[in-house]
Biotite code that builds the C-alpha atoms (Angstrom):
import biotite.structure as struc

atoms = struc.array([
    struc.Atom([98.342, 73.846, 93.726], chain_id="A", res_id=1, res_name="MET", atom_name="CA", element="C"),
    struc.Atom([95.296, 72.206, 93.170], chain_id="A", res_id=2, res_name="SER", atom_name="CA", element="C"),
    struc.Atom([95.234, 68.854, 91.337], chain_id="A", res_id=3, res_name="LEU", atom_name="CA", element="C"),
    struc.Atom([91.854, 69.723, 89.686], chain_id="A", res_id=4, res_name="CYS", atom_name="CA", element="C"),
    struc.Atom([91.350, 72.107, 87.432], chain_id="A", res_id=5, res_name="LEU", atom_name="CA", element="C"),
    struc.Atom([87.738, 73.169, 88.444], chain_id="A", res_id=6, res_name="GLN", atom_name="CA", element="C"),
    struc.Atom([87.843, 76.694, 86.793], chain_id="A", res_id=7, res_name="GLY", atom_name="CA", element="C"),
    struc.Atom([89.906, 79.295, 84.056], chain_id="A", res_id=8, res_name="GLU", atom_name="CA", element="C"),
    struc.Atom([92.003, 80.772, 86.872], chain_id="A", res_id=9, res_name="GLU", atom_name="CA", element="C"),
    struc.Atom([93.379, 77.117, 87.781], chain_id="A", res_id=10, res_name="ASN", atom_name="CA", element="C"),
    struc.Atom([93.839, 76.696, 83.973], chain_id="A", res_id=11, res_name="PHE", atom_name="CA", element="C"),
    struc.Atom([95.439, 80.035, 84.003], chain_id="A", res_id=12, res_name="HIS", atom_name="CA", element="C"),
    struc.Atom([97.882, 79.162, 87.046], chain_id="A", res_id=13, res_name="GLN", atom_name="CA", element="C"),
    struc.Atom([98.836, 76.154, 85.335], chain_id="A", res_id=14, res_name="SER", atom_name="CA", element="C"),
    struc.Atom([99.593, 77.992, 81.739], chain_id="A", res_id=15, res_name="CYS", atom_name="CA", element="C"),
    struc.Atom([102.194, 80.617, 84.073], chain_id="A", res_id=16, res_name="GLN", atom_name="CA", element="C"),
    struc.Atom([104.127, 77.419, 85.436], chain_id="A", res_id=17, res_name="ILE", atom_name="CA", element="C"),
    struc.Atom([104.069, 75.942, 81.842], chain_id="A", res_id=18, res_name="PHE", atom_name="CA", element="C"),
    struc.Atom([105.035, 79.292, 80.167], chain_id="A", res_id=19, res_name="LEU", atom_name="CA", element="C"),
    struc.Atom([108.154, 79.726, 82.788], chain_id="A", res_id=20, res_name="LYS", atom_name="CA", element="C"),
    struc.Atom([109.056, 76.120, 82.140], chain_id="A", res_id=21, res_name="GLN", atom_name="CA", element="C"),
    struc.Atom([109.220, 76.993, 78.581], chain_id="A", res_id=22, res_name="SER", atom_name="CA", element="C"),
    struc.Atom([111.054, 80.116, 78.638], chain_id="A", res_id=23, res_name="ASP", atom_name="CA", element="C"),
    struc.Atom([114.041, 78.587, 80.245], chain_id="A", res_id=24, res_name="GLN", atom_name="CA", element="C"),
    struc.Atom([114.179, 75.697, 77.816], chain_id="A", res_id=25, res_name="LEU", atom_name="CA", element="C"),
    struc.Atom([113.676, 77.807, 74.841], chain_id="A", res_id=26, res_name="ARG", atom_name="CA", element="C"),
    struc.Atom([110.501, 75.423, 74.009], chain_id="A", res_id=27, res_name="ASP", atom_name="CA", element="C"),
    struc.Atom([109.040, 78.428, 71.763], chain_id="A", res_id=28, res_name="SER", atom_name="CA", element="C"),
    struc.Atom([105.418, 78.869, 73.863], chain_id="A", res_id=29, res_name="TRP", atom_name="CA", element="C"),
    struc.Atom([103.258, 81.648, 74.079], chain_id="A", res_id=30, res_name="SER", atom_name="CA", element="C"),
    struc.Atom([100.412, 83.362, 75.369], chain_id="A", res_id=31, res_name="TRP", atom_name="CA", element="C"),
    struc.Atom([97.892, 85.290, 72.813], chain_id="A", res_id=32, res_name="GLU", atom_name="CA", element="C"),
    struc.Atom([95.333, 87.144, 73.978], chain_id="A", res_id=33, res_name="SER", atom_name="CA", element="C"),
    struc.Atom([92.110, 87.912, 72.115], chain_id="A", res_id=34, res_name="VAL", atom_name="CA", element="C"),
    struc.Atom([91.384, 91.479, 71.265], chain_id="A", res_id=35, res_name="GLN", atom_name="CA", element="C"),
    struc.Atom([88.770, 93.152, 73.195], chain_id="A", res_id=36, res_name="GLY", atom_name="CA", element="C"),
    struc.Atom([88.384, 90.327, 75.226], chain_id="A", res_id=37, res_name="SER", atom_name="CA", element="C"),
    struc.Atom([89.700, 88.715, 78.701], chain_id="A", res_id=38, res_name="LYS", atom_name="CA", element="C"),
    struc.Atom([90.512, 85.104, 77.143], chain_id="A", res_id=39, res_name="GLU", atom_name="CA", element="C"),
    struc.Atom([93.423, 83.787, 75.492], chain_id="A", res_id=40, res_name="GLY", atom_name="CA", element="C"),
    struc.Atom([95.210, 80.393, 74.325], chain_id="A", res_id=41, res_name="TYR", atom_name="CA", element="C"),
    struc.Atom([98.827, 78.882, 74.676], chain_id="A", res_id=42, res_name="LEU", atom_name="CA", element="C"),
    struc.Atom([100.523, 78.988, 71.434], chain_id="A", res_id=43, res_name="ARG", atom_name="CA", element="C"),
    struc.Atom([103.243, 77.395, 69.277], chain_id="A", res_id=44, res_name="LYS", atom_name="CA", element="C"),
    struc.Atom([104.703, 76.750, 65.849], chain_id="A", res_id=45, res_name="THR", atom_name="CA", element="C"),
    struc.Atom([106.800, 74.168, 64.583], chain_id="A", res_id=46, res_name="VAL", atom_name="CA", element="C"),
    struc.Atom([108.023, 72.377, 61.570], chain_id="A", res_id=47, res_name="LEU", atom_name="CA", element="C"),
    struc.Atom([107.654, 68.660, 61.090], chain_id="A", res_id=48, res_name="ARG", atom_name="CA", element="C"),
    struc.Atom([109.053, 66.348, 59.012], chain_id="A", res_id=49, res_name="SER", atom_name="CA", element="C"),
    struc.Atom([106.353, 63.896, 57.170], chain_id="A", res_id=50, res_name="VAL", atom_name="CA", element="C"),
    struc.Atom([107.371, 60.766, 55.986], chain_id="A", res_id=51, res_name="PHE", atom_name="CA", element="C"),
    struc.Atom([104.848, 60.085, 52.786], chain_id="A", res_id=52, res_name="ILE", atom_name="CA", element="C"),
    struc.Atom([104.515, 56.656, 51.837], chain_id="A", res_id=53, res_name="GLU", atom_name="CA", element="C"),
    struc.Atom([103.484, 55.262, 48.617], chain_id="A", res_id=54, res_name="SER", atom_name="CA", element="C"),
    struc.Atom([101.106, 52.537, 49.418], chain_id="A", res_id=55, res_name="ARG", atom_name="CA", element="C"),
    struc.Atom([97.550, 52.183, 50.388], chain_id="A", res_id=56, res_name="PRO", atom_name="CA", element="C"),
    struc.Atom([96.451, 53.962, 53.671], chain_id="A", res_id=57, res_name="LYS", atom_name="CA", element="C"),
    struc.Atom([93.776, 53.314, 56.166], chain_id="A", res_id=58, res_name="TRP", atom_name="CA", element="C"),
    struc.Atom([92.045, 56.443, 56.982], chain_id="A", res_id=59, res_name="ASP", atom_name="CA", element="C"),
    struc.Atom([89.982, 57.365, 60.103], chain_id="A", res_id=60, res_name="HIS", atom_name="CA", element="C"),
    struc.Atom([87.045, 55.475, 58.726], chain_id="A", res_id=61, res_name="ASN", atom_name="CA", element="C"),
    struc.Atom([88.713, 52.641, 57.948], chain_id="A", res_id=62, res_name="GLY", atom_name="CA", element="C"),
    struc.Atom([88.586, 53.113, 53.735], chain_id="A", res_id=63, res_name="SER", atom_name="CA", element="C"),
    struc.Atom([92.011, 52.964, 51.553], chain_id="A", res_id=64, res_name="SER", atom_name="CA", element="C"),
    struc.Atom([93.425, 55.589, 49.343], chain_id="A", res_id=65, res_name="SER", atom_name="CA", element="C"),
    struc.Atom([96.052, 55.673, 47.245], chain_id="A", res_id=66, res_name="ASP", atom_name="CA", element="C"),
    struc.Atom([98.810, 56.760, 49.169], chain_id="A", res_id=67, res_name="SER", atom_name="CA", element="C"),
    struc.Atom([99.736, 56.972, 52.907], chain_id="A", res_id=68, res_name="SER", atom_name="CA", element="C"),
    struc.Atom([101.776, 59.338, 55.398], chain_id="A", res_id=69, res_name="SER", atom_name="CA", element="C"),
    struc.Atom([103.296, 59.392, 59.245], chain_id="A", res_id=70, res_name="HIS", atom_name="CA", element="C"),
    struc.Atom([105.092, 62.258, 60.757], chain_id="A", res_id=71, res_name="SER", atom_name="CA", element="C"),
    struc.Atom([108.790, 61.581, 62.033], chain_id="A", res_id=72, res_name="VAL", atom_name="CA", element="C"),
    struc.Atom([110.677, 64.234, 64.485], chain_id="A", res_id=73, res_name="SER", atom_name="CA", element="C"),
    struc.Atom([113.516, 65.727, 63.366], chain_id="A", res_id=74, res_name="ASP", atom_name="CA", element="C"),
    struc.Atom([115.689, 63.663, 65.306], chain_id="A", res_id=75, res_name="GLU", atom_name="CA", element="C"),
    struc.Atom([114.186, 60.330, 63.671], chain_id="A", res_id=76, res_name="GLN", atom_name="CA", element="C"),
    struc.Atom([114.496, 61.690, 60.157], chain_id="A", res_id=77, res_name="GLY", atom_name="CA", element="C"),
    struc.Atom([113.625, 59.050, 57.770], chain_id="A", res_id=78, res_name="VAL", atom_name="CA", element="C"),
    struc.Atom([114.808, 55.903, 59.547], chain_id="A", res_id=79, res_name="ALA", atom_name="CA", element="C"),
    struc.Atom([111.355, 56.418, 61.655], chain_id="A", res_id=80, res_name="ALA", atom_name="CA", element="C"),
    struc.Atom([109.393, 55.214, 58.108], chain_id="A", res_id=81, res_name="ASN", atom_name="CA", element="C"),
    struc.Atom([110.873, 51.098, 59.237], chain_id="A", res_id=82, res_name="LYS", atom_name="CA", element="C"),
    struc.Atom([108.201, 51.047, 62.555], chain_id="A", res_id=83, res_name="ASP", atom_name="CA", element="C"),
    struc.Atom([105.963, 47.989, 61.655], chain_id="A", res_id=84, res_name="VAL", atom_name="CA", element="C"),
    struc.Atom([102.386, 48.821, 62.927], chain_id="A", res_id=85, res_name="TYR", atom_name="CA", element="C"),
    struc.Atom([101.320, 45.234, 62.460], chain_id="A", res_id=86, res_name="ASP", atom_name="CA", element="C"),
    struc.Atom([96.900, 45.707, 63.772], chain_id="A", res_id=87, res_name="THR", atom_name="CA", element="C"),
    struc.Atom([94.683, 43.289, 61.508], chain_id="A", res_id=88, res_name="ASP", atom_name="CA", element="C"),
    struc.Atom([97.183, 43.126, 58.808], chain_id="A", res_id=89, res_name="GLY", atom_name="CA", element="C"),
    struc.Atom([97.407, 46.231, 57.808], chain_id="A", res_id=90, res_name="ASP", atom_name="CA", element="C"),
    struc.Atom([100.615, 46.546, 58.169], chain_id="A", res_id=91, res_name="TYR", atom_name="CA", element="C"),
    struc.Atom([103.575, 43.705, 58.631], chain_id="A", res_id=92, res_name="ASP", atom_name="CA", element="C"),
    struc.Atom([107.056, 43.392, 58.305], chain_id="A", res_id=93, res_name="ASP", atom_name="CA", element="C"),
    struc.Atom([107.314, 43.684, 54.466], chain_id="A", res_id=94, res_name="GLU", atom_name="CA", element="C"),
    struc.Atom([105.958, 46.901, 55.196], chain_id="A", res_id=95, res_name="ASP", atom_name="CA", element="C"),
    struc.Atom([108.770, 48.220, 57.282], chain_id="A", res_id=96, res_name="SER", atom_name="CA", element="C"),
    struc.Atom([110.875, 49.665, 54.595], chain_id="A", res_id=97, res_name="VAL", atom_name="CA", element="C"),
    struc.Atom([108.453, 51.898, 52.134], chain_id="A", res_id=98, res_name="CYS", atom_name="CA", element="C"),
    struc.Atom([109.557, 54.133, 49.035], chain_id="A", res_id=99, res_name="GLU", atom_name="CA", element="C"),
    struc.Atom([108.139, 57.624, 49.472], chain_id="A", res_id=100, res_name="GLY", atom_name="CA", element="C"),
    struc.Atom([109.496, 61.146, 50.390], chain_id="A", res_id=101, res_name="SER", atom_name="CA", element="C"),
    struc.Atom([109.880, 63.648, 53.116], chain_id="A", res_id=102, res_name="ILE", atom_name="CA", element="C"),
    struc.Atom([107.911, 66.362, 53.901], chain_id="A", res_id=103, res_name="HIS", atom_name="CA", element="C"),
    struc.Atom([108.176, 69.294, 55.583], chain_id="A", res_id=104, res_name="VAL", atom_name="CA", element="C"),
    struc.Atom([104.804, 70.672, 57.343], chain_id="A", res_id=105, res_name="LEU", atom_name="CA", element="C"),
    struc.Atom([104.195, 73.760, 59.502], chain_id="A", res_id=106, res_name="GLN", atom_name="CA", element="C"),
    struc.Atom([102.078, 73.042, 62.311], chain_id="A", res_id=107, res_name="TYR", atom_name="CA", element="C"),
    struc.Atom([100.506, 75.656, 64.828], chain_id="A", res_id=108, res_name="GLU", atom_name="CA", element="C"),
    struc.Atom([99.003, 74.310, 68.220], chain_id="A", res_id=109, res_name="TYR", atom_name="CA", element="C"),
    struc.Atom([96.863, 75.987, 70.150], chain_id="A", res_id=110, res_name="HIS", atom_name="CA", element="C"),
    struc.Atom([96.058, 75.400, 74.267], chain_id="A", res_id=111, res_name="ILE", atom_name="CA", element="C"),
    struc.Atom([92.647, 76.625, 75.289], chain_id="A", res_id=112, res_name="LEU", atom_name="CA", element="C"),
    struc.Atom([90.101, 76.419, 78.120], chain_id="A", res_id=113, res_name="TYR", atom_name="CA", element="C"),
    struc.Atom([86.847, 74.429, 77.692], chain_id="A", res_id=114, res_name="SER", atom_name="CA", element="C"),
    struc.Atom([84.277, 75.830, 80.212], chain_id="A", res_id=115, res_name="CYS", atom_name="CA", element="C"),
    struc.Atom([81.907, 72.734, 79.025], chain_id="A", res_id=116, res_name="SER", atom_name="CA", element="C"),
    struc.Atom([84.460, 70.020, 79.941], chain_id="A", res_id=117, res_name="PHE", atom_name="CA", element="C"),
    struc.Atom([86.588, 72.128, 82.296], chain_id="A", res_id=118, res_name="MET", atom_name="CA", element="C"),
    struc.Atom([89.699, 71.155, 80.876], chain_id="A", res_id=119, res_name="THR", atom_name="CA", element="C"),
    struc.Atom([91.828, 72.030, 78.733], chain_id="A", res_id=120, res_name="PRO", atom_name="CA", element="C"),
    struc.Atom([92.085, 71.332, 74.882], chain_id="A", res_id=121, res_name="VAL", atom_name="CA", element="C"),
    struc.Atom([94.379, 70.922, 72.025], chain_id="A", res_id=122, res_name="LEU", atom_name="CA", element="C"),
    struc.Atom([93.489, 72.618, 68.824], chain_id="A", res_id=123, res_name="TYR", atom_name="CA", element="C"),
    struc.Atom([95.804, 72.885, 65.843], chain_id="A", res_id=124, res_name="PHE", atom_name="CA", element="C"),
    struc.Atom([96.439, 73.335, 61.934], chain_id="A", res_id=125, res_name="ARG", atom_name="CA", element="C"),
    struc.Atom([98.684, 72.265, 59.657], chain_id="A", res_id=126, res_name="ALA", atom_name="CA", element="C"),
    struc.Atom([99.753, 73.452, 56.191], chain_id="A", res_id=127, res_name="SER", atom_name="CA", element="C"),
    struc.Atom([102.365, 72.687, 53.974], chain_id="A", res_id=128, res_name="SER", atom_name="CA", element="C"),
    struc.Atom([105.529, 75.476, 53.174], chain_id="A", res_id=129, res_name="LEU", atom_name="CA", element="C"),
    struc.Atom([103.906, 77.399, 50.630], chain_id="A", res_id=130, res_name="GLU", atom_name="CA", element="C"),
    struc.Atom([100.599, 77.669, 52.857], chain_id="A", res_id=131, res_name="GLY", atom_name="CA", element="C"),
    struc.Atom([98.008, 75.104, 51.555], chain_id="A", res_id=132, res_name="ARG", atom_name="CA", element="C"),
    struc.Atom([95.997, 73.852, 54.178], chain_id="A", res_id=133, res_name="SER", atom_name="CA", element="C"),
    struc.Atom([95.968, 70.457, 54.716], chain_id="A", res_id=134, res_name="LEU", atom_name="CA", element="C"),
    struc.Atom([92.767, 68.366, 54.947], chain_id="A", res_id=135, res_name="SER", atom_name="CA", element="C"),
    struc.Atom([91.059, 66.213, 57.822], chain_id="A", res_id=136, res_name="LEU", atom_name="CA", element="C"),
    struc.Atom([91.762, 62.934, 55.711], chain_id="A", res_id=137, res_name="GLU", atom_name="CA", element="C"),
    struc.Atom([95.695, 64.114, 55.820], chain_id="A", res_id=138, res_name="GLU", atom_name="CA", element="C"),
    struc.Atom([95.910, 65.178, 59.115], chain_id="A", res_id=139, res_name="VAL", atom_name="CA", element="C"),
    struc.Atom([94.869, 61.659, 59.721], chain_id="A", res_id=140, res_name="TRP", atom_name="CA", element="C"),
    struc.Atom([97.479, 60.307, 57.309], chain_id="A", res_id=141, res_name="SER", atom_name="CA", element="C"),
    struc.Atom([100.021, 62.406, 58.956], chain_id="A", res_id=142, res_name="CYS", atom_name="CA", element="C"),
    struc.Atom([99.282, 60.777, 62.371], chain_id="A", res_id=143, res_name="VAL", atom_name="CA", element="C"),
    struc.Atom([102.143, 57.559, 63.187], chain_id="A", res_id=144, res_name="HIS", atom_name="CA", element="C"),
    struc.Atom([101.024, 54.074, 62.581], chain_id="A", res_id=145, res_name="PRO", atom_name="CA", element="C"),
    struc.Atom([101.638, 53.542, 66.672], chain_id="A", res_id=146, res_name="ASN", atom_name="CA", element="C"),
    struc.Atom([99.297, 55.954, 66.977], chain_id="A", res_id=147, res_name="PHE", atom_name="CA", element="C"),
    struc.Atom([96.791, 55.708, 64.480], chain_id="A", res_id=148, res_name="ARG", atom_name="CA", element="C"),
    struc.Atom([94.553, 52.874, 65.615], chain_id="A", res_id=149, res_name="LEU", atom_name="CA", element="C"),
    struc.Atom([94.398, 54.623, 69.072], chain_id="A", res_id=150, res_name="ARG", atom_name="CA", element="C"),
    struc.Atom([93.103, 57.534, 67.433], chain_id="A", res_id=151, res_name="LEU", atom_name="CA", element="C"),
    struc.Atom([90.408, 55.936, 65.418], chain_id="A", res_id=152, res_name="GLN", atom_name="CA", element="C"),
    struc.Atom([88.990, 53.958, 68.117], chain_id="A", res_id=153, res_name="HIS", atom_name="CA", element="C"),
    struc.Atom([89.112, 56.180, 71.212], chain_id="A", res_id=154, res_name="SER", atom_name="CA", element="C"),
    struc.Atom([86.899, 59.022, 72.055], chain_id="A", res_id=155, res_name="PRO", atom_name="CA", element="C"),
    struc.Atom([89.313, 60.712, 74.257], chain_id="A", res_id=156, res_name="LEU", atom_name="CA", element="C"),
    struc.Atom([91.930, 61.287, 71.126], chain_id="A", res_id=157, res_name="THR", atom_name="CA", element="C"),
    struc.Atom([89.357, 61.542, 68.716], chain_id="A", res_id=158, res_name="THR", atom_name="CA", element="C"),
    struc.Atom([90.292, 64.057, 65.919], chain_id="A", res_id=159, res_name="ILE", atom_name="CA", element="C"),
    struc.Atom([87.591, 66.787, 64.594], chain_id="A", res_id=160, res_name="THR", atom_name="CA", element="C"),
    struc.Atom([87.673, 69.880, 62.229], chain_id="A", res_id=161, res_name="GLN", atom_name="CA", element="C"),
    struc.Atom([85.711, 72.779, 64.555], chain_id="A", res_id=162, res_name="GLN", atom_name="CA", element="C"),
    struc.Atom([85.366, 76.471, 64.311], chain_id="A", res_id=163, res_name="GLU", atom_name="CA", element="C"),
    struc.Atom([88.355, 77.960, 66.765], chain_id="A", res_id=164, res_name="HIS", atom_name="CA", element="C"),
    struc.Atom([86.255, 79.294, 69.519], chain_id="A", res_id=165, res_name="PRO", atom_name="CA", element="C"),
    struc.Atom([88.227, 82.355, 69.922], chain_id="A", res_id=166, res_name="LEU", atom_name="CA", element="C"),
    struc.Atom([89.131, 82.918, 66.453], chain_id="A", res_id=167, res_name="LEU", atom_name="CA", element="C"),
    struc.Atom([86.701, 81.460, 64.548], chain_id="A", res_id=168, res_name="GLY", atom_name="CA", element="C"),
    struc.Atom([88.778, 79.873, 62.008], chain_id="A", res_id=169, res_name="GLN", atom_name="CA", element="C"),
    struc.Atom([88.761, 76.087, 61.126], chain_id="A", res_id=170, res_name="PRO", atom_name="CA", element="C"),
    struc.Atom([91.275, 73.902, 63.223], chain_id="A", res_id=171, res_name="PHE", atom_name="CA", element="C"),
    struc.Atom([91.330, 70.302, 64.243], chain_id="A", res_id=172, res_name="PHE", atom_name="CA", element="C"),
    struc.Atom([91.075, 69.126, 67.645], chain_id="A", res_id=173, res_name="MET", atom_name="CA", element="C"),
    struc.Atom([91.382, 66.344, 70.162], chain_id="A", res_id=174, res_name="LEU", atom_name="CA", element="C"),
    struc.Atom([87.812, 65.845, 71.895], chain_id="A", res_id=175, res_name="HIS", atom_name="CA", element="C"),
    struc.Atom([88.315, 66.682, 75.498], chain_id="A", res_id=176, res_name="PRO", atom_name="CA", element="C"),
    struc.Atom([85.385, 64.233, 76.300], chain_id="A", res_id=177, res_name="CYS", atom_name="CA", element="C"),
    struc.Atom([87.404, 61.690, 78.428], chain_id="A", res_id=178, res_name="ARG", atom_name="CA", element="C"),
    struc.Atom([90.372, 64.029, 79.702], chain_id="A", res_id=179, res_name="THR", atom_name="CA", element="C"),
    struc.Atom([88.609, 64.167, 82.754], chain_id="A", res_id=180, res_name="GLU", atom_name="CA", element="C"),
    struc.Atom([89.016, 60.232, 83.513], chain_id="A", res_id=181, res_name="GLU", atom_name="CA", element="C"),
    struc.Atom([92.202, 60.135, 81.561], chain_id="A", res_id=182, res_name="LEU", atom_name="CA", element="C"),
    struc.Atom([93.865, 62.462, 84.524], chain_id="A", res_id=183, res_name="MET", atom_name="CA", element="C"),
    struc.Atom([92.142, 61.518, 87.249], chain_id="A", res_id=184, res_name="ARG", atom_name="CA", element="C"),
    struc.Atom([94.810, 58.445, 88.124], chain_id="A", res_id=185, res_name="PRO", atom_name="CA", element="C"),
    struc.Atom([97.528, 60.843, 87.339], chain_id="A", res_id=186, res_name="LEU", atom_name="CA", element="C"),
    struc.Atom([96.338, 63.331, 89.671], chain_id="A", res_id=187, res_name="LEU", atom_name="CA", element="C"),
    struc.Atom([95.754, 61.051, 92.560], chain_id="A", res_id=188, res_name="GLN", atom_name="CA", element="C"),
    struc.Atom([99.427, 59.475, 92.136], chain_id="A", res_id=189, res_name="LEU", atom_name="CA", element="C"),
    struc.Atom([100.783, 62.436, 92.531], chain_id="A", res_id=190, res_name="ALA", atom_name="CA", element="C"),
    struc.Atom([98.208, 63.177, 95.212], chain_id="A", res_id=191, res_name="LYS", atom_name="CA", element="C"),
    struc.Atom([99.471, 60.085, 97.095], chain_id="A", res_id=192, res_name="GLU", atom_name="CA", element="C"),
    struc.Atom([103.148, 61.032, 96.828], chain_id="A", res_id=193, res_name="GLN", atom_name="CA", element="C"),
    struc.Atom([103.351, 64.361, 97.798], chain_id="A", res_id=194, res_name="HIS", atom_name="CA", element="C"),
    struc.Atom([104.379, 65.632, 94.477], chain_id="A", res_id=195, res_name="ARG", atom_name="CA", element="C"),
    struc.Atom([103.892, 68.675, 92.685], chain_id="A", res_id=196, res_name="PRO", atom_name="CA", element="C"),
    struc.Atom([102.168, 68.461, 89.440], chain_id="A", res_id=197, res_name="MET", atom_name="CA", element="C"),
    struc.Atom([101.492, 70.639, 86.285], chain_id="A", res_id=198, res_name="ASN", atom_name="CA", element="C"),
    struc.Atom([98.247, 69.741, 85.106], chain_id="A", res_id=199, res_name="TYR", atom_name="CA", element="C"),
    struc.Atom([98.904, 71.396, 81.582], chain_id="A", res_id=200, res_name="ILE", atom_name="CA", element="C"),
    struc.Atom([102.086, 69.705, 81.377], chain_id="A", res_id=201, res_name="LEU", atom_name="CA", element="C"),
    struc.Atom([101.007, 66.262, 82.248], chain_id="A", res_id=202, res_name="THR", atom_name="CA", element="C"),
    struc.Atom([97.590, 66.167, 80.283], chain_id="A", res_id=203, res_name="TRP", atom_name="CA", element="C"),
    struc.Atom([99.541, 67.948, 77.433], chain_id="A", res_id=204, res_name="LEU", atom_name="CA", element="C"),
    struc.Atom([102.807, 65.117, 77.986], chain_id="A", res_id=205, res_name="SER", atom_name="CA", element="C"),
    struc.Atom([100.343, 62.497, 77.258], chain_id="A", res_id=206, res_name="THR", atom_name="CA", element="C"),
    struc.Atom([97.961, 63.860, 74.657], chain_id="A", res_id=207, res_name="VAL", atom_name="CA", element="C"),
    struc.Atom([100.767, 66.173, 72.431], chain_id="A", res_id=208, res_name="GLY", atom_name="CA", element="C"),
    struc.Atom([102.257, 62.915, 70.801], chain_id="A", res_id=209, res_name="PRO", atom_name="CA", element="C"),
    struc.Atom([99.517, 61.756, 69.333], chain_id="A", res_id=210, res_name="LEU", atom_name="CA", element="C"),
    struc.Atom([98.996, 64.501, 66.822], chain_id="A", res_id=211, res_name="VAL", atom_name="CA", element="C"),
    struc.Atom([103.103, 65.359, 66.505], chain_id="A", res_id=212, res_name="GLY", atom_name="CA", element="C"),
    struc.Atom([103.392, 67.746, 69.403], chain_id="A", res_id=213, res_name="LEU", atom_name="CA", element="C"),
    struc.Atom([106.270, 66.293, 71.528], chain_id="A", res_id=214, res_name="ASP", atom_name="CA", element="C"),
    struc.Atom([107.255, 67.516, 74.916], chain_id="A", res_id=215, res_name="VAL", atom_name="CA", element="C"),
    struc.Atom([110.581, 67.703, 76.288], chain_id="A", res_id=216, res_name="PRO", atom_name="CA", element="C"),
    struc.Atom([111.720, 65.640, 79.024], chain_id="A", res_id=217, res_name="LEU", atom_name="CA", element="C"),
    struc.Atom([113.731, 68.354, 80.803], chain_id="A", res_id=218, res_name="GLU", atom_name="CA", element="C"),
    struc.Atom([110.384, 69.708, 81.681], chain_id="A", res_id=219, res_name="TYR", atom_name="CA", element="C"),
    struc.Atom([109.705, 67.113, 84.033], chain_id="A", res_id=220, res_name="SER", atom_name="CA", element="C"),
    struc.Atom([113.510, 68.181, 86.003], chain_id="A", res_id=221, res_name="THR", atom_name="CA", element="C"),
    struc.Atom([112.253, 72.274, 86.059], chain_id="A", res_id=222, res_name="LEU", atom_name="CA", element="C"),
    struc.Atom([108.699, 70.673, 87.374], chain_id="A", res_id=223, res_name="GLN", atom_name="CA", element="C"),
    struc.Atom([110.785, 69.672, 90.423], chain_id="A", res_id=224, res_name="GLN", atom_name="CA", element="C"),
    struc.Atom([112.429, 73.074, 91.161], chain_id="A", res_id=225, res_name="LEU", atom_name="CA", element="C"),
    struc.Atom([109.068, 75.068, 90.480], chain_id="A", res_id=226, res_name="LEU", atom_name="CA", element="C"),
    struc.Atom([106.528, 76.120, 92.494], chain_id="A", res_id=227, res_name="THR", atom_name="CA", element="C"),
    struc.Atom([103.067, 78.122, 91.849], chain_id="A", res_id=228, res_name="GLU", atom_name="CA", element="C"),
    struc.Atom([104.302, 80.582, 93.532], chain_id="A", res_id=229, res_name="THR", atom_name="CA", element="C"),
    struc.Atom([107.583, 81.396, 91.546], chain_id="A", res_id=230, res_name="GLU", atom_name="CA", element="C"),
    struc.Atom([105.392, 81.402, 88.688], chain_id="A", res_id=231, res_name="ALA", atom_name="CA", element="C"),
    struc.Atom([102.600, 83.334, 89.532], chain_id="A", res_id=232, res_name="ALA", atom_name="CA", element="C"),
    struc.Atom([104.522, 86.638, 88.329], chain_id="A", res_id=233, res_name="PRO", atom_name="CA", element="C"),
    struc.Atom([104.306, 85.369, 84.797], chain_id="A", res_id=234, res_name="TYR", atom_name="CA", element="C"),
    struc.Atom([102.516, 87.748, 82.532], chain_id="A", res_id=235, res_name="PRO", atom_name="CA", element="C"),
    struc.Atom([99.673, 86.405, 80.171], chain_id="A", res_id=236, res_name="LEU", atom_name="CA", element="C"),
    struc.Atom([99.269, 89.503, 78.901], chain_id="A", res_id=237, res_name="SER", atom_name="CA", element="C"),
    struc.Atom([98.477, 90.391, 74.746], chain_id="A", res_id=238, res_name="PRO", atom_name="CA", element="C"),
    struc.Atom([101.758, 89.186, 72.738], chain_id="A", res_id=239, res_name="SER", atom_name="CA", element="C"),
])
């Protein structure tokens, strides 16, 4: 397997391997084809518990507003609201226990190939269970404080609102401008250690948690067992 994504063919090969692993782990990723086109994307929908705090927050522009929130996984539960984020005095020990409430949101994640950057790109959208779409400010407030500073100051992980290139609908995305810079040392290390590496899996494990998308550790075990040849028969066909 090539260590670098140099075209859509390598992207599709990585997706094939990743989908086979997802099937074995029942991780609910699927391949969605676009009607009338040969293009497609990986898709997953999950429910996330989000703790909405009743104290001022700092949004992606550094301004404050009346409320704040951060996301927690189902396993972490309410206890995650005790995480402390202490940067420039925005969060301190007194803020480690906050008043607020838990809300359940639906997140839909898409992985597409960018011809411009020759890398995968993570698109996503979020809504309440009643179907109300979250604004960009609300999406930023749902980023866990442990990741928020990194998102605010790194072009690699800047959250922006864009039109989905295949669906023509409004989505949020993590900008891919520095994905190659992020992945280069990881690819080089895998090459030096002569071990297989799935670009999609490694990349998603790095950027996914920034927007609440966790990749189970079991993938790493399966990665050692699967080869590109074994995964090739997996069809990227219309759902």
